[in-house]
N, C-alpha and C positions, 0 to 999 in steps of 0.2 A: 625232554621235549620242551620247546619254548612255548610261552603263553600266546594264545591267539586273541585278538580283539575284534569284536564286531565293529563295523563301520559306524563311526559316530557322526552325527550331524544335528544341526539346530534347524528348527522351523524358520522359514524366511518369508514372512508376509510383507506385503507392500503397503505403504501409507504415504499420504500427502499431508504435510504440515504447513498450514497457512500462518505465516508470521506477520501479524498486524502490529503497527505501532500501538493501536488500541484507542479507546475513548472512554471517558467516564460519563458521557451523556447518553442516557437511554434512548433519547430521540435520534441519536446518530447511529445506533446499532443496526438499523435496517440496511445501511450501506455495506456493513461487514457481512450481514446475513445474505445479502444479494450476491456478493462474491462467492460465498460458500455454496449457495444454491447453483450458481453457474458451474463451479468445479465439480460438485457432486453429480450434476446432470451430465457433464462431459465424461466423467470417469466413475460410473455408478458402482463398479465392482471394487473400488479402492477405498479403504478407510481414509476419511478426511477429518482432520482435527485443526484446532486453532490455538495459537499462543499470542501473548502480547509482549512486545519487546520493551515497552516503556515501564520502567520500575515504578514511576510515580502513578501511572494509571492502574497498575496491578495492586499497588498499596491501597488505592481508593476502593477497589472492588473487594479486596480482602477485608477491609473494615466493614463493608456493607453486608458481609456474610452473617454478621451477628443478627441482622434483620432480614434473613433470606426470604422469609415468606412474603414480606412486603414487596420486595423487588421481583420475585417470581410472579406475584399477582399483577404487577405492572407490565408483565410480558417480557421481562429480561430472561433470556435462555439460561438454563442451568450451566451450560458450557461457558457462558460469559461470567456468571456469578462466581464460578470456581476456577476462573481462567488462571493458567500458569504461565511462567516465563518459558523461554525456549528450552533451557536445560531440563526443567521439570517435565515439560511435555514430551521431549525426546526420551527421557528416562522411562516414562510410563509406556511409551510405544515399544521401546526395546524390551521392557519386562514382559510385554504381551506378544513377543516374537515378531514384532514389526522390525525387520532388520534391513529392509530396503526402503529408504525414506527420501522423498523429494521435498525439500524445504522451499516453499514459494513465498518470498517476501511480497507484501503488498505496499511497500514503501514507494513513494512517487519516484525517487531517484537515488543515486548512489551518494548518500550522505552519511552522517554519523551512525544512525541506527543500522543501516545496511552494512557499514564497515565493521561494526561490532559483531553483527550476526555472522558475517563472513569469517571473522576470527574464530568464533565458536565452532562453526562447521569444520573449518580447516583443522582445528585442534582435535575434534572427534575423528576426522579422517586419518589422523596420524597415529591412532592407537594401534599398537602391535602386540598381539598375545603370543606366548611361547608356542602354543598349538593354534594354528590358524583356524581350526574348526571352532574354537571358542571365542573368536573375535566378536565383539558386540554388534557389529554391523557388517552386512554384506556390501552395502553401498549407502552412504548418506551424502547427498549432493545438494548444492545450492543453486537455485534458479535466479533469474534477473528481476530487478525492480521494474516498474512501469516504463520509465524512460531509459532502460538499459544500463549498461556499464561498459567499462573499457575491456578490450580483449579482441582477439582475431577471429573467434568462432562466430560471433554474431555482431554485425555492424550496429552500433547503438543508434545510428541515424535511421535504420530500418525500424527500430523500436519506437523512436520518436515519431516516425511517419504513421505507425499504427495508432499511437495516441492521438495524433491530429485527426485521423480518420474517425475516431470515436467521438470527437468534439463537434461534429457537424450540426447536431441539434442545438447546441448552445449558440453557435454562430447564427443559425437561422432565427432563433428567438431574438437575438440582439438586432438583426436586420429588420425583422418584423416590427420592432419597437422604434426603429430609426435611432438606435442607441449604440454607443461604443460598448464593447465587451471587455470588462476588466476582471481578470483572474487575480486572486491574491494567494500566493503559495507561501509555504512556511519558510523555504530557503534554509540556509545554514551558514553560520560563521565559521564552522569547522572545515568546510570543504567548498571549493568553488561551485557556484550555482550557474556556471556558464552554459550548461545544457539548456536552461530555461531560455537564455538568449537565442540559442539555436532553434529551439522549438518555436519561439515567437516569430523568428524570421520565416520559418517554414509555414507556420500557421497563417501569417499575413500573406505569404505567397499563394497559399491555397485559397484564400478568401480576400482578394484585393479590394472588394467593394465594401468591406466592413472594417471599422476602426477597432483594433484589438490591442490590449495591453496586458502585461503580466508584471505584478509588483511582488515584493518579498517582505515578509515580517522580519526576517533576518537576512542580511546580505544585500546585494545590489540587484536591481534598483529598489530602494525602500520607498516609503510613502511620499517623501518630499520630491524625489526624482520622478516618481510616477505621476504625481499630480502636475508637476512642472511640464512634463511632456504632454499631458492631456490638455493643459491650458494652451500650449503652443499650437496643438492641432485643432483647437477650438471645438473639442468634443464637449457637449453640454448635457446630454442624456446618457446615463450609464446603467448597464446591466452588470451588477456586482456579484461575483460568485467566488467561493473558495476553491482553489486548485489543490484540494486535499482529499484524501480517501473518505474521511468522514467530516461532517459539519459539527464539530464538537466544541471544545473549550475555546480554541482560537477563533473559530468562525463566529461564535456568539459573544465573545469578550473583546476581541481585537478588531474584527471586521464589521459586524453589524450590531452596533451597540450605541445607545444614546450618549455614552461618555464622549467628551469633546476630543479625545485623542484617538478615537476609533477611525477606521478608514471611512465608514459612512459619514460620520460627523465632519471629518476633515474635508471630504468631497463636497458635502452640502454647504459648508462654510465658504467654499470657493465658488458657490453658485451652481453646482451641478445638481441635476435632478436624478436621484438615485433610486433604482429598484434593486433590492437585494434578494437573492434566491439562495438561501442557506441549505444547500443539499450537497452531500459528498459525492465525489466521483464514483465511489463504489455503487451508488444507486443507479448510475448510468449503465444499462445492460451491456452496451457495446464496450464500454471501458472495462467492466467486470470480466467480460469474455476475453480480454487481453491476457489475463492471468492463466486461463485455461490453455491459451496458445503457448505461453512461456513454459508451462508445465510439460506439455507434449514435446516441445522442442528440447527441453532439458532431458526428458526421458530418452528421446532418440539419441541425444549426444552421448549418453552413458549406457546405451543398450538395454534400457529398462522397458519391458513390455507392460503397459498399463491396461491391456485388454485381454491378457492371457488368464 
């Protein structure tokens, strides 16, 4: 008689992994916590964890663990103090039987960090075991950044329109102050930042009565081009905000800083009256809620029921 085998199967729990660039500034963490709160509120039955895609930021937090008590007493969550990179976080989830994982990047757009994350996910998706039952994942899928990405399933201009809708309060603040609204985004020399130009065109179209500008720390338009345009338009009062998920290192060192090369100092040197609001986009509840929408759409695209 031949041997009989009982049916083998692995547990298949579901999880959401929020992939943040990260921040080393404790004051900027509420923006990330707000995103997490929105996601947990939308999908209360699903395990939600975070990872940081920035090697530099993770290294900083790793060094701080030697004085863990000090940081915990300052309100830093344990999850942040012991934050892992993407592969470490996924490995922990898989070890705990989370084999259906939706990876939700909170990057602003499809730049270097998202491209690397996409490569990691694609590699994990390619794993094939001799016996399918022992495959490490049932499904591991990647969602879209805030401003979307290329592809035919979801028009990125729809994602851009959703972002614009979430920025209404910023425009209203600028209008109330009779000021131009200037966002400073990180940008990227690695990949075209043309999506910001499209967003600016659509944002201006949605709010024709307000002067709106978007400048880049890296890429085009940089600080010189942005200030030149503002001088031509004769904007003299400016509401300055980072177009970044968190108001961390760049916000405090490159944008709002007394150093003569900062955006604020350069604007003031040209005669602008500047009010800086260093708050990350993640603190905007409407913006944070965009990621819950991305997660739900990605789940539907792959037949994942987040409410079962």
